[in-house]
N, C-alpha and C positions, 0 to 999 in steps of 0.2 A: 458530401463529406463522408469520411471514413466512420465506420461504426465506433461508438464511444462506449467504454465500460468504466464504471466508477466502483472501486472497491470502497465501501461505505459502511460507517457506523453511525446510525441515526442518533446516538446519544452524544456524539462528538460535535461541538460547535463548528470546528473547522471543516468537518465532513459535510455538515448541513449547509455551511456557507458555500462550499464548492458546488454542491448540487443546485443551490439557489442561483448561483452565477451562471451555470450552464442553462438552467431552465429559463432564466431571464433573457437569454439569447435565442430562445426557441429550440433548444437542444434537449433531447430526451435520451440520456445514456441508459444502457442496460445497468441496472444497479445490482451489485453483488454485496449482500450483507455477509461479509467475510467471517464474521463471528459465528453466524448460523451455518454457513457453508464454507469452511476453511479451505484455502487452496492447498493442493498437494505439494510435495517437495518439488515434483517436476514442474508444476505450474509456477512455483516460486522461482525456480531457475529461469524460466522463460521470462517471468516478470522482471527479475534482476537484469537480464540481458537487455530488455527494452528500456529499463531505467538507466542502464549504463553505470551501475554502482555495485560495490561489494555488499555481501549479505549484512555485514555489521552496520552499514548505513540505513538499513531498513528496520532495524531494531528500535523498539521503544524502551530506552534504558531506565525510564522511571517506573516501569511496571514491577510489581512485587515478584512476578515470575522471573524477571531478569536477574534479580538478586538471588532468589531461591535456587535457580538453576546454575548460578555461577557464570553467567554469560559475559561478565566483565573480563574474564580470563582471555587475554590477547593471544594465547597459543590455540584457541579453538579455531578450527577450520571453517570455511564457508559452509561445508557440508553439515557440520555440527550445528551451526547456527540456523541453517535452513531447516534442519530436522526439528529444532526447538521451536521455530515459528510455525511449522506445519502442525506440530502437536499442541502449540499454545498460541492460537492466532491473535490473542490480545497483544502479543509482542510486535505485531506488524504495524509499522507506521501508517497513518491514514490522513486524509483520503488519498487514493492513487487513481489517476485518470489514465486510461489506456486508449490510444488512437492508433489503430494499425500496428505498426512495428515500433511505435514510440510510446513512452509513459512518463509520467511526472508525478511526484509526490506533491500534494496540494497544501503545502505549508509555506507561506500563508495560502489561503484558498485561491487567491488571484493567480497563483502559479499554474493552475489548470488551464488558464486562458492561453498559455504559451503554446499549447498543442493545437489551438484553433487557427493559427496563422500559417 
């Protein structure tokens, strides 16, 4: 099996649920606590490519930073949104499982299982 990496926030129930699902299948992903070690803008570009989504779909719109930074403005470019996520990792949706050249956002947590087939 391809190496697995999980962008994880241990305080998030969805993130904990995704990790538990993987561990229940005998899988031990590399866990990246992205709030402690935020991804760079380049890493976010790569991640978005693996997810196959635009930057806006990776944003957590309910966070205070989203409102404070005016990220609801639809004229903002992907570059601007990526810069905001790199500076404020709390804005990044979670959990994210990466398997090789593919990735998925684990919402609901069972979505991480899609990469295992």
